[in-house]
Residue frames as qw, qx, qy, qz and C-alpha x, y, z in Angstrom:
[[0.174, -0.959, -0.110, -0.197, 31.13, -20.98, -1.50],
 [0.446, 0.524, -0.462, 0.559, 34.45, -19.35, -0.49],
 [0.705, -0.618, -0.335, 0.093, 35.46, -19.82, 3.11],
 [0.604, -0.127, -0.125, 0.777, 38.64, -17.73, 3.25],
 [0.035, -0.898, -0.220, 0.380, 38.46, -14.08, 4.20],
 [0.568, 0.723, 0.021, 0.393, 39.83, -11.77, 1.53],
 [0.632, -0.499, -0.059, 0.591, 43.19, -10.33, 2.54],
 [0.322, 0.874, 0.049, 0.361, 44.32, -6.79, 1.91],
 [0.578, 0.166, -0.376, 0.705, 47.64, -5.33, 3.09],
 [0.050, 0.188, -0.343, 0.919, 47.34, -3.47, 6.39],
 [0.627, -0.226, -0.033, -0.744, 43.73, -4.54, 6.97],
 [0.033, 0.117, -0.965, 0.232, 43.05, -7.30, 9.48],
 [0.566, -0.272, -0.448, -0.636, 39.62, -8.89, 8.99],
 [0.163, -0.087, 0.793, -0.580, 37.69, -9.79, 12.12],
 [0.048, -0.434, -0.890, -0.127, 34.40, -11.68, 12.53],
 [0.107, -0.422, -0.174, -0.883, 31.78, -8.94, 12.06],
 [0.609, -0.589, -0.413, -0.335, 29.29, -10.23, 14.63],
 [0.711, -0.380, -0.341, 0.484, 32.04, -10.08, 17.28],
 [0.347, -0.149, -0.022, 0.926, 32.71, -6.39, 16.53],
 [0.099, 0.793, 0.597, 0.067, 29.45, -4.42, 16.61],
 [0.216, -0.778, -0.024, 0.589, 31.42, -1.23, 17.25],
 [0.212, -0.292, 0.577, 0.733, 32.60, -1.42, 13.63],
 [0.016, 0.362, 0.808, 0.464, 29.08, -1.70, 12.21],
 [0.376, -0.200, 0.004, -0.905, 25.98, 0.47, 12.12],
 [0.482, 0.007, 0.728, -0.488, 23.17, -1.19, 14.14],
 [0.776, 0.421, 0.096, -0.460, 21.14, -1.81, 10.96],
 [0.521, 0.556, -0.638, -0.109, 24.18, -3.38, 9.29],
 [0.132, -0.287, 0.887, -0.338, 24.78, -5.59, 12.31],
 [0.656, 0.186, 0.516, -0.518, 21.14, -6.71, 12.24],
 [0.738, 0.529, -0.209, -0.363, 21.31, -7.43, 8.50],
 [0.331, 0.502, -0.798, 0.048, 24.52, -9.46, 8.81],
 [0.358, -0.145, 0.809, -0.443, 23.09, -11.40, 11.77],
 [0.750, 0.336, 0.307, -0.481, 20.00, -12.29, 9.74],
 [0.628, 0.602, -0.431, -0.240, 22.00, -13.09, 6.59],
 [0.140, 0.443, -0.870, 0.164, 24.42, -15.37, 8.44],
 [0.537, -0.005, 0.696, -0.477, 21.54, -17.13, 10.23],
 [0.792, 0.459, 0.134, -0.378, 19.93, -17.88, 6.85],
 [0.786, 0.550, -0.258, 0.117, 23.25, -18.67, 5.16],
 [0.657, -0.693, 0.272, 0.119, 25.77, -19.91, 7.77],
 [0.858, 0.157, 0.252, 0.419, 28.05, -21.13, 4.96],
 [0.412, 0.746, 0.058, 0.520, 28.97, -17.55, 3.99],
 [0.451, -0.892, 0.003, -0.026, 29.80, -16.20, 7.45],
 [0.760, -0.390, 0.226, 0.469, 33.44, -17.39, 7.39],
 [0.561, 0.343, 0.346, 0.670, 34.04, -15.47, 4.15],
 [0.024, -0.854, -0.201, -0.479, 32.90, -12.08, 5.51],
 [0.584, -0.278, -0.367, 0.669, 35.04, -9.93, 7.77],
 [0.041, -0.977, -0.157, -0.142, 35.10, -6.41, 9.14],
 [0.652, 0.107, -0.182, 0.728, 38.19, -4.24, 9.44],
 [0.251, -0.853, -0.231, 0.394, 38.84, -1.21, 11.59],
 [0.521, 0.445, 0.160, 0.711, 40.04, 1.87, 9.72],
 [0.164, -0.278, -0.210, 0.923, 40.78, 5.47, 10.58],
 [0.294, 0.719, 0.588, -0.226, 37.42, 7.26, 10.05],
 [0.077, 0.776, -0.194, -0.595, 39.28, 10.02, 8.22],
 [0.041, -0.334, 0.803, 0.491, 40.14, 7.40, 5.55],
 [0.541, 0.322, 0.721, -0.289, 36.57, 6.18, 4.94],
 [0.551, 0.709, -0.050, -0.437, 36.31, 7.84, 1.53],
 [0.948, 0.249, 0.165, 0.110, 37.45, 5.55, -1.27],
 [0.518, 0.749, -0.237, 0.338, 40.31, 7.69, -2.59],
 [0.245, -0.747, 0.500, -0.364, 41.81, 8.20, 0.88],
 [0.871, -0.239, 0.402, -0.150, 41.43, 4.50, 1.80],
 [0.888, 0.431, 0.038, 0.157, 42.97, 3.33, -1.48],
 [0.346, 0.780, -0.350, 0.386, 45.95, 5.65, -1.13],
 [0.427, -0.679, 0.474, -0.363, 46.58, 5.02, 2.56],
 [0.798, -0.219, 0.551, -0.111, 46.53, 1.22, 2.27],
 [0.016, 0.449, -0.746, -0.491, 47.88, 0.85, -1.28],
 [0.581, 0.275, 0.738, -0.205, 44.70, -0.91, -2.37],
 [0.161, 0.148, 0.684, 0.695, 43.73, -1.49, -5.99],
 [0.327, 0.066, 0.047, -0.942, 40.85, 0.87, -6.90],
 [0.598, -0.064, -0.603, -0.523, 38.76, -2.04, -8.20],
 [0.326, -0.115, -0.870, 0.351, 38.74, -3.62, -4.71],
 [0.139, 0.238, 0.475, -0.836, 36.40, -0.94, -3.33],
 [0.046, -0.490, -0.768, -0.409, 32.70, -1.19, -4.06],
 [0.089, 0.002, 0.225, -0.970, 30.83, 2.05, -3.50],
 [0.008, 0.564, 0.825, -0.031, 27.18, 2.26, -2.58],
 [0.050, 0.009, -0.061, -0.997, 25.31, 5.27, -3.92],
 [0.216, 0.512, 0.761, -0.337, 21.66, 6.06, -3.31],
 [0.043, -0.072, -0.445, -0.892, 19.53, 7.34, -6.20],
 [0.244, 0.481, 0.674, -0.504, 15.96, 8.54, -6.22],
 [0.101, -0.080, -0.519, -0.845, 13.31, 9.37, -8.77],
 [0.436, 0.276, 0.535, -0.669, 9.52, 9.79, -8.96],
 [0.124, -0.133, -0.802, -0.569, 6.84, 8.24, -11.10],
 [0.406, -0.554, -0.555, -0.470, 3.21, 9.38, -10.78],
 [0.396, -0.734, 0.157, -0.530, 4.05, 11.03, -7.47],
 [0.940, -0.339, 0.001, 0.031, 5.56, 7.83, -6.07],
 [0.082, -0.817, 0.571, 0.021, 9.16, 8.05, -4.85],
 [0.984, 0.125, -0.103, 0.068, 11.42, 5.25, -6.04],
 [0.244, -0.827, 0.506, -0.033, 14.74, 4.65, -4.32],
 [0.969, 0.149, -0.149, 0.131, 17.60, 2.33, -5.15],
 [0.435, -0.744, 0.458, 0.216, 21.06, 1.74, -3.76],
 [0.791, 0.567, -0.227, 0.012, 23.63, 1.00, -6.46],
 [0.696, -0.540, 0.406, 0.244, 26.72, -1.08, -5.64],
 [0.704, 0.697, -0.081, 0.112, 29.46, -0.39, -8.16],
 [0.799, -0.099, -0.045, 0.592, 33.25, -0.84, -8.27],
 [0.225, -0.826, -0.046, 0.514, 35.15, 2.34, -7.41],
 [0.291, -0.305, 0.532, 0.735, 36.97, 2.29, -10.75],
 [0.094, 0.443, 0.735, 0.505, 33.64, 2.70, -12.58],
 [0.204, 0.024, 0.154, -0.967, 30.80, 5.26, -12.62],
 [0.341, 0.407, 0.791, -0.304, 27.16, 4.56, -11.97],
 [0.024, 0.213, 0.593, 0.776, 25.05, 4.99, -15.09],
 [0.139, 0.401, 0.576, -0.699, 22.40, 7.17, -13.46],
 [0.338, 0.411, -0.135, -0.836, 21.07, 8.81, -16.65],
 [0.563, 0.184, -0.633, -0.498, 20.35, 5.58, -18.47],
 [0.466, -0.049, -0.882, 0.056, 20.50, 2.31, -16.51],
 [0.067, -0.206, -0.704, 0.676, 19.33, 3.56, -13.10],
 [0.382, 0.207, 0.018, -0.900, 16.61, 5.74, -14.63],
 [0.590, 0.074, -0.636, -0.492, 15.34, 2.83, -16.74],
 [0.402, -0.089, -0.885, 0.217, 15.46, 0.34, -13.84],
 [0.043, 0.275, 0.577, -0.768, 13.55, 2.71, -11.54],
 [0.130, 0.577, 0.714, 0.375, 11.15, 3.50, -14.39],
 [0.124, -0.814, -0.269, 0.499, 11.37, 7.26, -13.76],
 [0.460, 0.866, 0.101, 0.169, 11.87, 10.27, -16.00],
 [0.230, 0.763, -0.422, 0.432, 14.82, 11.52, -13.99],
 [0.852, -0.401, -0.257, 0.219, 17.02, 9.77, -11.43],
 [0.178, 0.790, -0.339, 0.479, 19.47, 11.66, -9.24],
 [0.456, 0.071, -0.715, 0.525, 21.64, 11.09, -6.23],
 [0.471, -0.759, -0.447, -0.049, 19.72, 11.36, -2.98],
 [0.041, -0.849, 0.262, -0.457, 20.85, 14.35, -0.90],
 [0.437, 0.278, -0.746, 0.420, 23.56, 13.29, 1.55],
 [0.263, -0.204, 0.557, -0.761, 21.64, 14.34, 4.66],
 [0.810, 0.023, -0.004, -0.586, 18.58, 12.38, 3.51],
 [0.774, 0.252, -0.581, -0.017, 20.63, 9.29, 2.60],
 [0.209, 0.274, -0.742, 0.576, 22.29, 9.34, 6.02],
 [0.460, -0.114, 0.417, -0.776, 19.04, 9.88, 7.92],
 [0.838, 0.119, -0.082, -0.527, 16.98, 7.37, 5.96],
 [0.741, 0.273, -0.612, 0.045, 19.64, 4.63, 5.80],
 [0.760, -0.645, 0.045, -0.066, 20.64, 4.89, 9.47],
 [0.858, -0.008, 0.052, 0.512, 24.27, 4.91, 8.36],
 [0.275, -0.751, 0.109, 0.591, 27.09, 7.42, 8.36],
 [0.542, 0.817, -0.137, -0.139, 28.18, 9.30, 5.25],
 [0.199, 0.678, -0.708, 0.007, 31.15, 7.47, 3.81],
 [0.221, -0.200, 0.931, -0.210, 29.94, 4.19, 5.29],
 [0.742, 0.240, 0.154, -0.606, 26.61, 3.57, 3.52],
 [0.043, -0.289, 0.939, 0.181, 26.55, -0.07, 2.53],
 [0.544, -0.096, -0.626, -0.550, 24.15, -2.65, 1.04],
 [0.467, -0.300, -0.814, 0.172, 23.70, -4.75, 4.20],
 [0.192, -0.453, -0.566, 0.661, 21.14, -2.98, 6.38],
 [0.101, -0.047, -0.262, -0.959, 19.55, -0.62, 3.89],
 [0.543, 0.166, 0.383, -0.728, 15.80, -0.04, 4.21],
 [0.458, 0.154, 0.871, 0.090, 13.83, -2.98, 2.83],
 [0.464, 0.759, 0.374, -0.263, 11.77, -0.62, 0.64],
 [0.135, 0.788, -0.432, -0.417, 14.87, 0.37, -1.34],
 [0.937, 0.346, -0.050, 0.019, 15.96, -1.70, -4.30],
 [0.495, -0.634, 0.504, 0.315, 19.53, -3.00, -4.21],
 [0.770, 0.636, -0.042, -0.026, 21.05, -2.90, -7.67],
 [0.612, -0.550, 0.464, 0.330, 24.50, -4.51, -7.94],
 [0.478, 0.705, -0.414, -0.321, 26.62, -4.02, -11.03],
 [0.992, 0.104, -0.072, 0.010, 27.65, -7.39, -12.44],
 [0.540, 0.594, -0.414, 0.429, 31.29, -6.24, -12.49],
 [0.326, -0.629, 0.472, -0.525, 31.25, -5.86, -8.69],
 [0.889, -0.206, 0.297, -0.281, 30.46, -9.57, -8.36],
 [0.945, 0.307, 0.026, 0.109, 33.11, -10.94, -10.70],
 [0.470, 0.727, -0.313, 0.391, 36.36, -9.11, -10.10],
 [0.522, 0.159, -0.643, 0.537, 37.68, -10.64, -6.91],
 [0.354, -0.472, -0.633, 0.502, 37.42, -9.54, -3.31],
 [0.027, -0.727, -0.285, -0.625, 35.48, -6.44, -2.37],
 [0.245, -0.201, -0.501, 0.805, 35.67, -3.79, 0.33],
 [0.175, -0.661, -0.497, -0.534, 32.33, -2.20, 1.18],
 [0.205, -0.528, 0.290, -0.771, 31.15, 0.18, 3.88],
 [0.314, -0.170, -0.882, 0.307, 30.08, -1.06, 7.30],
 [0.266, -0.785, -0.527, -0.188, 27.55, 1.65, 8.03],
 [0.403, -0.879, 0.006, 0.256, 30.10, 3.65, 10.05],
 [0.392, 0.865, -0.308, 0.064, 33.19, 5.54, 8.95],
 [0.302, -0.678, 0.659, -0.121, 35.49, 3.57, 11.28],
 [0.620, -0.103, 0.778, 0.005, 34.99, 0.20, 9.58],
 [0.508, 0.399, -0.502, -0.575, 34.80, -1.62, 6.26],
 [0.873, 0.009, 0.446, -0.196, 33.42, -5.03, 5.38],
 [0.144, 0.505, -0.757, -0.388, 35.60, -7.33, 3.28],
 [0.764, 0.155, 0.575, -0.248, 34.08, -10.21, 1.35],
 [0.382, 0.050, 0.739, 0.553, 34.38, -12.05, -1.94],
 [0.244, 0.199, -0.200, -0.928, 32.72, -9.87, -4.60],
 [0.338, -0.158, -0.827, -0.421, 30.54, -12.77, -5.66],
 [0.178, -0.408, -0.800, 0.403, 28.75, -12.59, -2.31],
 [0.162, 0.236, 0.067, -0.956, 27.34, -9.18, -3.24],
 [0.449, -0.032, -0.614, -0.648, 25.01, -11.10, -5.55],
 [0.444, -0.259, -0.852, 0.104, 23.90, -13.21, -2.57],
 [0.043, 0.048, 0.439, -0.896, 22.79, -10.27, -0.43],
 [0.197, 0.544, 0.788, -0.211, 19.07, -10.42, 0.35],
 [0.292, 0.840, 0.314, -0.333, 17.16, -8.48, -2.30],
 [0.207, -0.544, 0.476, 0.659, 20.18, -7.95, -4.57],
 [0.731, 0.625, 0.256, -0.096, 19.47, -7.55, -8.26],
 [0.516, -0.349, 0.468, 0.627, 22.61, -8.10, -10.37],
 [0.485, 0.823, 0.193, -0.223, 22.57, -5.81, -13.40],
 [0.664, 0.107, 0.338, 0.658, 24.84, -5.84, -16.44],
 [0.274, 0.509, 0.273, 0.769, 25.79, -2.32, -17.49],
 [0.358, -0.854, -0.366, 0.095, 24.79, -0.55, -14.26],
 [0.370, -0.779, 0.197, 0.467, 28.26, 0.99, -14.22],
 [0.662, 0.739, -0.056, 0.108, 30.46, 2.36, -17.00]]
């Protein structure tokens, strides 16, 4: 397991559990639980402070000169089957697009999958728009991680708030509790 924090120019990683102000409460709780169960991964995960105005991937990438493939976006999709709502969070590299019409729809086993409305995603996740991230999502949501997000080096993900980002080796996305790694989730 990697023990070095990923380094990105202009971003100084800090131990996440020492900086709760940079994490949504649900993200802090999830990281605390994850690190307790897997203390070997804690040294490889950091949190960085950013200008909240730069939380969106394009702005962050431009401001810090980051490669687009370093950012992993988390989008929330929803569909229904026999009146039952089915929700999944998809973690995909920013230089790809989520395959909502095929892969997500098939994995959720629904006729139609679509992005959850922003206000609902914010309210139901307990996270800020632009900061929604896999650690800390509701346990009833599936976490689908595109295989490419786990194999292409370090990753920058949300922290649950717009003023922070989590940095970690991409391979650790596959280690998140409940993560399902999917080939072809993104195009």
